[in-house]
N, CA, C and O atoms as a GROMACS GRO file, in nm:
protein
  388
    1UNK      N    1   1.241   8.535  -8.807
    1UNK     CA    2   1.350   8.636  -8.807
    1UNK      C    3   1.452   8.606  -8.914
    1UNK      O    4   1.505   8.697  -8.977
    2UNK      N    5   1.477   8.485  -8.935
    2UNK     CA    6   1.603   8.452  -9.021
    2UNK      C    7   1.557   8.461  -9.180
    2UNK      O    8   1.642   8.438  -9.266
    3UNK      N    9   1.442   8.491  -9.212
    3UNK     CA   10   1.405   8.514  -9.353
    3UNK      C   11   1.471   8.633  -9.417
    3UNK      O   12   1.499   8.631  -9.537
    4UNK      N   13   1.500   8.746  -9.332
    4UNK     CA   14   1.557   8.858  -9.393
    4UNK      C   15   1.698   8.848  -9.388
    4UNK      O   16   1.743   8.762  -9.313
    5UNK      N   17   1.786   8.927  -9.462
    5UNK     CA   18   1.931   8.930  -9.463
    5UNK      C   19   1.973   8.955  -9.307
    5UNK      O   20   2.054   8.881  -9.251
    6UNK      N   21   1.916   9.055  -9.249
    6UNK     CA   22   1.963   9.108  -9.110
    6UNK      C   23   1.918   8.987  -9.006
    6UNK      O   24   1.988   8.962  -8.908
    7UNK      N   25   1.804   8.919  -9.032
    7UNK     CA   26   1.760   8.803  -8.951
    7UNK      C   27   1.864   8.684  -8.957
    7UNK      O   28   1.890   8.617  -8.857
    8UNK      N   29   1.918   8.662  -9.074
    8UNK     CA   30   2.018   8.556  -9.086
    8UNK      C   31   2.147   8.611  -9.007
    8UNK      O   32   2.206   8.530  -8.935
    9UNK      N   33   2.191   8.732  -9.015
    9UNK     CA   34   2.291   8.764  -8.935
    9UNK      C   35   2.273   8.750  -8.785
    9UNK      O   36   2.365   8.714  -8.712
   10UNK      N   37   2.144   8.780  -8.738
   10UNK     CA   38   2.107   8.775  -8.600
   10UNK      C   39   2.103   8.621  -8.558
   10UNK      O   40   2.139   8.583  -8.446
   11UNK      N   41   2.059   8.543  -8.649
   11UNK     CA   42   2.063   8.400  -8.617
   11UNK      C   43   2.214   8.340  -8.593
   11UNK      O   44   2.242   8.263  -8.501
   12UNK      N   45   2.303   8.386  -8.688
   12UNK     CA   46   2.438   8.340  -8.667
   12UNK      C   47   2.496   8.400  -8.542
   12UNK      O   48   2.566   8.328  -8.471
   13UNK      N   49   2.474   8.522  -8.510
   13UNK     CA   50   2.518   8.585  -8.388
   13UNK      C   51   2.467   8.499  -8.265
   13UNK      O   52   2.538   8.466  -8.170
   14UNK      N   53   2.352   8.471  -8.280
   14UNK     CA   54   2.284   8.393  -8.154
   14UNK      C   55   2.345   8.257  -8.128
   14UNK      O   56   2.369   8.213  -8.016
   15UNK      N   57   2.369   8.192  -8.248
   15UNK     CA   58   2.433   8.051  -8.241
   15UNK      C   59   2.586   8.077  -8.194
   15UNK      O   60   2.637   7.993  -8.119
   16UNK      N   61   2.654   8.177  -8.229
   16UNK     CA   62   2.788   8.200  -8.180
   16UNK      C   63   2.773   8.236  -8.023
   16UNK      O   64   2.847   8.177  -7.945
   17UNK      N   65   2.693   8.319  -7.981
   17UNK     CA   66   2.672   8.363  -7.834
   17UNK      C   67   2.649   8.242  -7.754
   17UNK      O   68   2.688   8.235  -7.637
   18UNK      N   69   2.582   8.136  -7.819
   18UNK     CA   70   2.532   8.007  -7.730
   18UNK      C   71   2.654   7.912  -7.710
   18UNK      O   72   2.647   7.818  -7.631
   19UNK      N   73   2.769   7.938  -7.784
   19UNK     CA   74   2.896   7.864  -7.757
   19UNK      C   75   2.968   7.924  -7.653
   19UNK      O   76   3.070   7.866  -7.615
   20UNK      N   77   2.934   8.034  -7.597
   20UNK     CA   78   3.000   8.102  -7.500
   20UNK      C   79   2.937   8.116  -7.365
   20UNK      O   80   2.816   8.134  -7.359
   21UNK      N   81   3.007   8.112  -7.258
   21UNK     CA   82   2.939   8.123  -7.125
   21UNK      C   83   2.913   8.265  -7.098
   21UNK      O   84   2.997   8.337  -7.043
   22UNK      N   85   2.797   8.307  -7.136
   22UNK     CA   86   2.753   8.446  -7.111
   22UNK      C   87   2.603   8.473  -7.092
   22UNK      O   88   2.519   8.390  -7.124
   23UNK      N   89   2.575   8.581  -7.043
   23UNK     CA   90   2.432   8.633  -7.024
   23UNK      C   91   2.403   8.699  -7.154
   23UNK      O   92   2.490   8.771  -7.203
   24UNK      N   93   2.284   8.681  -7.217
   24UNK     CA   94   2.232   8.732  -7.344
   24UNK      C   95   2.104   8.782  -7.328
   24UNK      O   96   2.025   8.711  -7.265
   25UNK      N   97   2.064   8.892  -7.372
   25UNK     CA   98   1.917   8.935  -7.388
   25UNK      C   99   1.907   9.011  -7.502
   25UNK      O  100   2.007   9.070  -7.545
   26UNK      N  101   1.786   9.020  -7.564
   26UNK     CA  102   1.754   9.097  -7.686
   26UNK      C  103   1.636   9.192  -7.647
   26UNK      O  104   1.518   9.157  -7.643
   27UNK      N  105   1.683   9.310  -7.620
   27UNK     CA  106   1.568   9.418  -7.584
   27UNK      C  107   1.467   9.422  -7.686
   27UNK      O  108   1.490   9.393  -7.804
   28UNK      N  109   1.339   9.463  -7.635
   28UNK     CA  110   1.229   9.482  -7.726
   28UNK      C  111   1.246   9.600  -7.806
   28UNK      O  112   1.280   9.705  -7.751
   29UNK      N  113   1.227   9.595  -7.932
   29UNK     CA  114   1.245   9.711  -8.028
   29UNK      C  115   1.106   9.783  -8.055
   29UNK      O  116   1.089   9.846  -8.159
   30UNK      N  117   1.005   9.771  -7.956
   30UNK     CA  118   0.878   9.818  -7.984
   30UNK      C  119   0.851   9.948  -7.913
   30UNK      O  120   0.951  10.000  -7.864
   31UNK      N  121   0.748  10.004  -7.900
   31UNK     CA  122   0.712  10.122  -7.828
   31UNK      C  123   0.736  10.113  -7.686
   31UNK      O  124   0.748  10.214  -7.618
   32UNK      N  125   0.743   9.983  -7.632
   32UNK     CA  126   0.758   9.961  -7.491
   32UNK      C  127   0.906   9.940  -7.463
   32UNK      O  128   0.935   9.930  -7.344
   33UNK      N  129   1.002   9.933  -7.547
   33UNK     CA  130   1.131   9.936  -7.536
   33UNK      C  131   1.209  10.071  -7.541
   33UNK      O  132   1.149  10.177  -7.528
   34UNK      N  133   1.339  10.066  -7.558
   34UNK     CA  134   1.410  10.188  -7.571
   34UNK      C  135   1.475  10.183  -7.716
   34UNK      O  136   1.553  10.095  -7.749
   35UNK      N  137   1.440  10.273  -7.788
   35UNK     CA  138   1.474  10.273  -7.925
   35UNK      C  139   1.631  10.297  -7.946
   35UNK      O  140   1.694  10.379  -7.881
   36UNK      N  141   1.682  10.220  -8.040
   36UNK     CA  142   1.831  10.244  -8.065
   36UNK      C  143   1.918  10.161  -7.979
   36UNK      O  144   2.037  10.160  -8.008
   37UNK      N  145   1.877  10.087  -7.871
   37UNK     CA  146   1.961   9.994  -7.801
   37UNK      C  147   2.016   9.882  -7.895
   37UNK      O  148   1.940   9.832  -7.977
   38UNK      N  149   2.146   9.842  -7.884
   38UNK     CA  150   2.185   9.725  -7.969
   38UNK      C  151   2.101   9.607  -7.966
   38UNK      O  152   2.026   9.592  -7.869
   39UNK      N  153   2.103   9.518  -8.063
   39UNK     CA  154   2.019   9.406  -8.082
   39UNK      C  155   2.041   9.302  -7.959
   39UNK      O  156   1.948   9.238  -7.908
   40UNK      N  157   2.174   9.294  -7.921
   40UNK     CA  158   2.212   9.200  -7.822
   40UNK      C  159   2.277   9.274  -7.711
   40UNK      O  160   2.368   9.354  -7.734
   41UNK      N  161   2.232   9.251  -7.586
   41UNK     CA  162   2.306   9.299  -7.468
   41UNK      C  163   2.368   9.183  -7.401
   41UNK      O  164   2.294   9.092  -7.363
   42UNK      N  165   2.502   9.174  -7.383
   42UNK     CA  166   2.567   9.064  -7.330
   42UNK      C  167   2.660   9.102  -7.223
   42UNK      O  168   2.723   9.207  -7.223
   43UNK      N  169   2.666   9.002  -7.120
   43UNK     CA  170   2.767   9.018  -7.018
   43UNK      C  171   2.836   8.887  -7.019
   43UNK      O  172   2.784   8.776  -7.004
   44UNK      N  173   2.966   8.916  -7.038
   44UNK     CA  174   3.062   8.794  -7.051
   44UNK      C  175   3.184   8.818  -6.972
   44UNK      O  176   3.264   8.905  -7.006
   45UNK      N  177   3.202   8.744  -6.867
   45UNK     CA  178   3.313   8.745  -6.778
   45UNK      C  179   3.314   8.888  -6.705
   45UNK      O  180   3.419   8.947  -6.683
   46UNK      N  181   3.203   8.933  -6.675
   46UNK     CA  182   3.207   9.072  -6.602
   46UNK      C  183   3.216   9.192  -6.699
   46UNK      O  184   3.222   9.306  -6.652
   47UNK      N  185   3.218   9.173  -6.834
   47UNK     CA  186   3.223   9.265  -6.933
   47UNK      C  187   3.090   9.286  -7.010
   47UNK      O  188   3.028   9.192  -7.058
   48UNK      N  189   3.050   9.418  -7.019
   48UNK     CA  190   2.928   9.449  -7.093
   48UNK      C  191   2.953   9.480  -7.237
   48UNK      O  192   3.031   9.569  -7.270
   49UNK      N  193   2.880   9.397  -7.332
   49UNK     CA  194   2.901   9.412  -7.464
   49UNK      C  195   2.762   9.433  -7.524
   49UNK      O  196   2.665   9.364  -7.490
   50UNK      N  197   2.756   9.532  -7.617
   50UNK     CA  198   2.645   9.566  -7.714
   50UNK      C  199   2.681   9.525  -7.859
   50UNK      O  200   2.780   9.561  -7.923
   51UNK      N  201   2.579   9.442  -7.899
   51UNK     CA  202   2.605   9.387  -8.048
   51UNK      C  203   2.495   9.434  -8.142
   51UNK      O  204   2.384   9.384  -8.124
   52UNK      N  205   2.509   9.515  -8.229
   52UNK     CA  206   2.425   9.556  -8.347
   52UNK      C  207   2.434   9.476  -8.463
   52UNK      O  208   2.543   9.468  -8.521
   53UNK      N  209   2.331   9.411  -8.506
   53UNK     CA  210   2.346   9.339  -8.631
   53UNK      C  211   2.292   9.420  -8.751
   53UNK      O  212   2.184   9.480  -8.746
   54UNK      N  213   2.370   9.419  -8.855
   54UNK     CA  214   2.329   9.487  -8.990
   54UNK      C  215   2.347   9.384  -9.091
   54UNK      O  216   2.422   9.288  -9.073
   55UNK      N  217   2.276   9.403  -9.203
   55UNK     CA  218   2.299   9.329  -9.318
   55UNK      C  219   2.378   9.409  -9.436
   55UNK      O  220   2.347   9.526  -9.455
   56UNK      N  221   2.466   9.355  -9.505
   56UNK     CA  222   2.516   9.428  -9.618
   56UNK      C  223   2.596   9.544  -9.579
   56UNK      O  224   2.685   9.536  -9.495
   57UNK      N  225   2.561   9.659  -9.644
   57UNK     CA  226   2.637   9.776  -9.616
   57UNK      C  227   2.566   9.861  -9.526
   57UNK      O  228   2.609   9.974  -9.503
   58UNK      N  229   2.456   9.814  -9.467
   58UNK     CA  230   2.378   9.896  -9.372
   58UNK      C  231   2.458   9.942  -9.260
   58UNK      O  232   2.549   9.871  -9.216
   59UNK      N  233   2.430  10.060  -9.208
   59UNK     CA  234   2.506  10.124  -9.088
   59UNK      C  235   2.410  10.147  -8.981
   59UNK      O  236   2.289  10.144  -9.001
   60UNK      N  237   2.464  10.168  -8.866
   60UNK     CA  238   2.372  10.196  -8.754
   60UNK      C  239   2.322  10.340  -8.765
   60UNK      O  240   2.390  10.430  -8.814
   61UNK      N  241   2.205  10.354  -8.719
   61UNK     CA  242   2.129  10.498  -8.716
   61UNK      C  243   2.212  10.578  -8.625
   61UNK      O  244   2.296  10.525  -8.552
   62UNK      N  245   2.188  10.711  -8.628
   62UNK     CA  246   2.240  10.812  -8.524
   62UNK      C  247   2.210  10.764  -8.391
   62UNK      O  248   2.302  10.751  -8.312
   63UNK      N  249   2.081  10.735  -8.354
   63UNK     CA  250   2.048  10.690  -8.230
   63UNK      C  251   2.129  10.567  -8.192
   63UNK      O  252   2.193  10.570  -8.086
   64UNK      N  253   2.130  10.470  -8.262
   64UNK     CA  254   2.206  10.349  -8.244
   64UNK      C  255   2.360  10.378  -8.205
   64UNK      O  256   2.416  10.324  -8.110
   65UNK      N  257   2.419  10.468  -8.288
   65UNK     CA  258   2.551  10.508  -8.269
   65UNK      C  259   2.571  10.580  -8.128
   65UNK      O  260   2.674  10.561  -8.063
   66UNK      N  261   2.465  10.667  -8.084
   66UNK     CA  262   2.467  10.733  -7.956
   66UNK      C  263   2.462  10.633  -7.840
   66UNK      O  264   2.529  10.647  -7.737
   67UNK      N  265   2.374  10.526  -7.865
   67UNK     CA  266   2.382  10.420  -7.756
   67UNK      C  267   2.515  10.358  -7.746
   67UNK      O  268   2.567  10.343  -7.635
   68UNK      N  269   2.573  10.320  -7.855
   68UNK     CA  270   2.692  10.239  -7.853
   68UNK      C  271   2.800  10.329  -7.790
   68UNK      O  272   2.881  10.284  -7.709
   69UNK      N  273   2.798  10.453  -7.829
   69UNK     CA  274   2.904  10.560  -7.777
   69UNK      C  275   2.887  10.567  -7.631
   69UNK      O  276   2.986  10.573  -7.558
   70UNK      N  277   2.757  10.567  -7.581
   70UNK     CA  278   2.743  10.571  -7.428
   70UNK      C  279   2.795  10.440  -7.352
   70UNK      O  280   2.857  10.450  -7.246
   71UNK      N  281   2.769  10.331  -7.407
   71UNK     CA  282   2.817  10.198  -7.370
   71UNK      C  283   2.968  10.209  -7.350
   71UNK      O  284   3.023  10.180  -7.244
   72UNK      N  285   3.028  10.250  -7.452
   72UNK     CA  286   3.189  10.259  -7.456
   72UNK      C  287   3.240  10.362  -7.345
   72UNK      O  288   3.338  10.344  -7.272
   73UNK      N  289   3.159  10.471  -7.347
   73UNK     CA  290   3.190  10.578  -7.242
   73UNK      C  291   3.199  10.526  -7.102
   73UNK      O  292   3.285  10.567  -7.024
   74UNK      N  293   3.105  10.429  -7.068
   74UNK     CA  294   3.095  10.375  -6.936
   74UNK      C  295   3.178  10.249  -6.917
   74UNK      O  296   3.167  10.177  -6.818
   75UNK      N  297   3.266  10.226  -7.020
   75UNK     CA  298   3.352  10.101  -6.992
   75UNK      C  299   3.316   9.984  -7.065
   75UNK      O  300   3.387   9.884  -7.055
   76UNK      N  301   3.207   9.983  -7.141
   76UNK     CA  302   3.155   9.860  -7.213
   76UNK      C  303   3.221   9.841  -7.352
   76UNK      O  304   3.299   9.927  -7.392
   77UNK      N  305   3.197   9.745  -7.417
   77UNK     CA  306   3.228   9.722  -7.561
   77UNK      C  307   3.113   9.724  -7.643
   77UNK      O  308   3.001   9.697  -7.598
   78UNK      N  309   3.136   9.756  -7.770
   78UNK     CA  310   3.030   9.756  -7.875
   78UNK      C  311   3.085   9.694  -8.004
   78UNK      O  312   3.204   9.707  -8.030
   79UNK      N  313   3.009   9.633  -8.078
   79UNK     CA  314   3.045   9.596  -8.219
   79UNK      C  315   2.929   9.590  -8.317
   79UNK      O  316   2.821   9.544  -8.280
   80UNK      N  317   2.945   9.632  -8.432
   80UNK     CA  318   2.840   9.626  -8.535
   80UNK      C  319   2.884   9.490  -8.608
   80UNK      O  320   3.003   9.475  -8.639
   81UNK      N  321   2.797   9.402  -8.633
   81UNK     CA  322   2.834   9.276  -8.705
   81UNK      C  323   2.749   9.270  -8.824
   81UNK      O  324   2.629   9.300  -8.818
   82UNK      N  325   2.809   9.230  -8.937
   82UNK     CA  326   2.730   9.193  -9.058
   82UNK      C  327   2.792   9.060  -9.106
   82UNK      O  328   2.862   8.992  -9.032
   83UNK      N  329   2.762   9.026  -9.237
   83UNK     CA  330   2.800   8.889  -9.290
   83UNK      C  331   2.960   8.892  -9.315
   83UNK      O  332   3.016   8.786  -9.342
   84UNK      N  333   3.018   8.987  -9.308
   84UNK     CA  334   3.158   8.990  -9.334
   84UNK      C  335   3.255   8.997  -9.222
   84UNK      O  336   3.376   8.990  -9.244
   85UNK      N  337   3.203   9.012  -9.097
   85UNK     CA  338   3.294   9.018  -8.982
   85UNK      C  339   3.264   8.950  -8.856
   85UNK      O  340   3.289   8.995  -8.744
   86UNK      N  341   3.201   8.826  -8.887
   86UNK     CA  342   3.172   8.724  -8.765
   86UNK      C  343   3.304   8.693  -8.708
   86UNK      O  344   3.302   8.675  -8.586
   87UNK      N  345   3.414   8.683  -8.764
   87UNK     CA  346   3.536   8.657  -8.706
   87UNK      C  347   3.585   8.749  -8.601
   87UNK      O  348   3.651   8.712  -8.504
   88UNK      N  349   3.547   8.882  -8.627
   88UNK     CA  350   3.583   8.993  -8.533
   88UNK      C  351   3.509   8.974  -8.406
   88UNK      O  352   3.566   8.992  -8.298
   89UNK      N  353   3.370   8.932  -8.415
   89UNK     CA  354   3.299   8.908  -8.294
   89UNK      C  355   3.346   8.791  -8.231
   89UNK      O  356   3.348   8.795  -8.108
   90UNK      N  357   3.388   8.681  -8.289
   90UNK     CA  358   3.441   8.565  -8.230
   90UNK      C  359   3.565   8.604  -8.147
   90UNK      O  360   3.576   8.569  -8.029
   91UNK      N  361   3.648   8.670  -8.205
   91UNK     CA  362   3.780   8.725  -8.140
   91UNK      C  363   3.744   8.804  -8.014
   91UNK      O  364   3.792   8.772  -7.906
   92UNK      N  365   3.661   8.906  -8.026
   92UNK     CA  366   3.605   8.982  -7.914
   92UNK      C  367   3.560   8.894  -7.810
   92UNK      O  368   3.609   8.907  -7.698
   93UNK      N  369   3.468   8.801  -7.832
   93UNK     CA  370   3.414   8.706  -7.727
   93UNK      C  371   3.528   8.636  -7.670
   93UNK      O  372   3.532   8.631  -7.547
   94UNK      N  373   3.626   8.579  -7.738
   94UNK     CA  374   3.731   8.499  -7.679
   94UNK      C  375   3.813   8.601  -7.581
   94UNK      O  376   3.845   8.570  -7.466
   95UNK      N  377   3.841   8.722  -7.638
   95UNK     CA  378   3.929   8.815  -7.561
   95UNK      C  379   3.856   8.845  -7.434
   95UNK      O  380   3.923   8.863  -7.332
   96UNK      N  381   3.722   8.851  -7.429
   96UNK     CA  382   3.660   8.893  -7.305
   96UNK      C  383   3.624   8.784  -7.215
   96UNK      O  384   3.588   8.814  -7.101
   97UNK      N  385   3.630   8.656  -7.252
   97UNK     CA  386   3.606   8.547  -7.181
   97UNK      C  387   3.719   8.509  -7.081
   97UNK      O  388   3.707   8.409  -7.010
   0.00000   0.00000   0.00000
């Protein structure tokens, strides 16, 4: 996974999540899963968080945006993380802890 630019972002996210007391799962992105679901589904101190990993200037797809909109609609949090904003994820994790 870490050989691609997005894989490197995911590895850094995973390491960051391992430093926090939270539940983490990565949904299956195959035909058996649900397309567009964020890469990481996290429960931290009773808060639901969806994290979408992107590399460079890549943006979420329309389906990914819809899933993140629905998560926020029901009171959860979402964040799109790339190489430039790991600090925003760390701040969010601390705020939710």
